[in-house]
C-alpha positions in Angstrom: -14.8 -2.1 12.7 -13.2 -3.2 9.5 -15.2 -3.2 6.3 -14.5 -6.2 4.0 -15.4 -6.0 0.3 -16.2 -9.3 -1.3 -15.1 -12.9 -0.9 -12.2 -14.4 -2.7 -12.7 -17.0 -5.4 -9.9 -19.5 -6.2 -10.7 -19.4 -9.9 -8.0 -17.3 -11.6 -5.5 -14.5 -10.9 -6.5 -10.8 -11.4 -6.2 -9.5 -14.9 -5.1 -6.1 -13.6 -1.6 -5.1 -14.7 -1.4 -1.5 -13.8 -2.5 0.0 -17.1 -5.9 -1.7 -16.7 -6.8 0.1 -13.5 -9.0 3.2 -14.1 -8.3 6.5 -12.6 -10.5 7.2 -9.5 -13.7 9.0 -10.2 -13.6 10.5 -6.7 -10.8 12.1 -4.9 -10.0 14.4 -2.0 -10.1 18.1 -2.6 -7.3 19.9 -0.8 -7.0 23.6 0.1 -4.3 25.8 -1.4 -2.7 26.1 2.0 -2.3 22.3 2.5 1.4 21.4 2.5 1.3 17.7 3.3 -1.0 14.8 4.0 -0.6 11.2 5.1 -1.9 7.8 4.0 -1.6 4.4 5.7 -1.7 1.3 3.6 -1.0 -2.4 4.2 -0.3 -4.8 1.3 1.9 -7.6 2.6 5.5 -7.3 3.7 6.2 -3.6 4.5 9.6 -3.8 2.9 7.9 -4.2 -0.5 5.2 -1.5 0.0 7.8 1.0 1.3 10.0 0.4 -1.8 7.1 1.1 -4.1 5.9 4.4 -2.6 9.4 5.8 -2.0 9.7 6.1 -5.8 6.9 8.6 -6.3 7.2 12.3 -6.9 5.5 14.3 -4.2 6.2 11.6 -1.5 8.6 12.9 1.1 8.7 10.0 3.5 7.6 6.4 3.8 7.8 4.7 7.1 7.3 1.0 7.8 5.3 0.2 10.9 2.2 -1.5 12.4 -1.5 -0.5 12.5 -4.6 -2.1 13.8 -3.8 -3.0 17.4 -2.2 -1.8 20.6 1.2 -0.2 21.4 2.1 -3.2 23.6 1.9 -5.6 20.6 3.5 -3.3 18.1 6.8 -5.1 17.8 8.1 -7.3 14.9 8.5 -10.3 17.1 4.9 -10.2 18.3 3.3 -9.1 15.1 5.1 -11.8 13.2 3.2 -14.5 15.2 0.0 -13.4 13.3 -1.9 -13.5 16.6 -2.5 -9.7 16.8 -4.8 -7.4 14.9 -1.8 -5.5 13.6 -0.9 -5.4 9.9 2.5 -4.6 8.6 1.8 -1.2 7.1 3.4 2.0 5.7 2.7 5.6 6.5 3.2 7.8 3.4 3.8 11.5 3.8 3.1 13.4 0.6 2.3 16.7 -1.0 -1.3 16.5 -2.1 -0.7 19.1 -4.7 1.8 16.8 -6.5 0.0 13.5 -6.0 -3.5 12.9 -4.7 -4.9 10.3 -2.3 -6.8 8.8 -5.1 -3.7 8.4 -7.2 -2.0 6.7 -4.3 -4.9 4.3 -4.0 -4.6 3.4 -7.7 -0.9 2.6 -7.2 -1.7 0.6 -4.1 -4.1 -1.6 -6.0 -1.8 -1.9 -9.0 1.2 -3.2 -7.1 -0.3 -6.0 -5.0 -3.0 -8.6 -5.1 -6.1 -7.3 -3.2 -8.0 -10.6 -3.7 -6.0 -12.9 -1.4 -7.1 -12.5 2.2 -4.3 -12.6 4.8 -1.7 -13.4 2.1 0.7 -11.7 -0.3 3.1 -13.9 -2.3 5.0 -16.1 0.1 3.8 -14.2 3.2 0.8 -15.6 4.9 -1.0 -14.4 8.1 -3.4 -11.7 9.3 -0.5 -9.3 9.5 -0.1 -9.5 5.7 -3.7 -8.6 4.8 -4.6 -6.0 2.3 -5.9 -3.0 4.2 -6.5 0.7 4.0 -6.4 2.5 7.3 -8.4 5.7 6.9 -7.8 8.7 9.0 -11.0 10.6 8.3 -14.3 10.5 6.5 -12.8 11.8 3.2 -10.3 9.0 3.1 -13.0 6.5 3.8 -15.3 7.9 1.2 -12.6 8.0 -1.6 -11.3 4.5 -0.7 -14.7 2.9 -0.6 -15.7 4.6 -3.9 -12.6 3.4 -5.6 -13.1 -0.2 -4.4 -16.6 -0.1 -5.7 -15.4 1.4 -9.0 -12.9 -1.5 -9.4 -15.5 -4.1 -8.5 -18.1 -2.6 -11.0 -15.4 -2.5 -13.7 -14.7 -6.2 -13.1 -10.9 -5.5 -12.9 -10.2 -8.6 -10.8 -13.1 -10.7 -12.1 -14.0 -13.4 -11.3 -12.3 -12.7 -8.0 -13.4 -10.0 -5.6 -11.4 -7.4 -3.6 -10.9 -8.5 0.0 -9.1 -5.3 1.1 -10.4 -4.1 4.4 -11.2 -0.5 5.3 -10.1 0.1 8.9 -10.1 3.2 11.0 -6.6 4.4 11.8 -6.4 4.6 15.6 -2.6 4.8 15.7 0.4 4.1 13.5 3.4 2.6 15.3 6.8 3.1 13.6 8.6 -0.2 13.2 12.1 -1.0 14.4 14.8 1.1 12.8 16.3 -1.9 10.9 13.1 -2.1 8.9 13.2 1.5 7.6 14.5 1.9 4.1 15.1 -1.9 4.1 15.4 -2.4 0.4 17.6 0.6 -0.1 20.0 -0.5 2.6 19.8 -4.2 1.7 19.6 -4.5 -2.1 21.2 -7.9 -2.1 19.0 -9.5 0.5 17.4 -12.5 -1.2 13.8 -11.5 -0.4 14.4 -8.0 -1.8 16.1 -9.3 -5.0 13.3 -11.8 -5.6 10.1 -9.8 -4.9 10.7 -6.1 -5.2 11.8 -5.8 -8.9 8.4 -7.1 -10.0 6.6 -4.6 -7.7 8.7 -1.8 -9.2 7.9 -2.9 -12.8 4.1 -2.8 -11.9 4.7 0.7 -10.5 6.4 1.8 -13.7 3.6 0.4 -15.8 0.9 2.3 -14.0 2.7 5.5 -12.9 5.9 5.8 -14.9 5.3 9.5 -15.4 5.0 10.0 -11.6 8.4 8.5 -10.6 11.2 10.5 -9.1 14.2 11.0 -11.4 16.9 8.4 -10.7 19.7 9.5 -8.6 22.9 9.8 -10.5 26.3 8.9 -8.9 29.2 11.4 -9.4 31.9 10.3 -11.7 34.9 8.7 -10.0 
C-alpha cells in the first residue's frame, strides 16, 4: 500500500531551489563488500528523470521503465492512458561508496516538484506521480525520514509533499526507444524545452557530484 505524505495546497510554488534542501540526517549504511545498489524513483516523464541521474558520479546505469502494476500493463501505450497503477519510473544502479541513497533522494527532491499530485509540468495523470519505490526496510526508513525532515523544515511551505512511498514489487524496463532518450534525441522539442532546467537544478544542488563532461577528439 502506498503511503502519501500531506495534501497539496494551491497557494504558492515551492521555495526549494536545490541549495535550500538539507542533507539527509539518516542514510543507509553499506558494507565494505557492497559493490552496487539500486534505487527506483518516479518524478514525471522518465526521459527527464533519466537525464538527471545519468549525470552523477557513481551512477553506472539509469533505465527508464514502469513500476506499480502488472507485467501485462507495462507498455507505454497502456501506461499512457493513465488507467493503470504504473508510474513512469527510473531504475538507478549506483556505487553506494561513491554516492549514497540519501544523496540520491536529495537530488530527486531538488529536481522535480513533489507537491503536485499526478502531475509534473505539462504531464498530467497517475503515471506521472511523484513516487519512491522502496526495495527494503532501509530504503523505506531513509525515504520516510527525509520526507519528514523536509516537511519539518518547511522547505515547500505552505505546500506539503505528496510523494508516495510504494513497495517495489517489480520494475519493468521500458521499450528500447525510451532508453537514453535525451542523449539520443537532443533536438526533440520536449527535451530542449524541459531538460535544461532540470540539469540546472541538478548543478545547483550537486555540482560537485557530476561526471566530468565528455570531450570530443579534435578533428
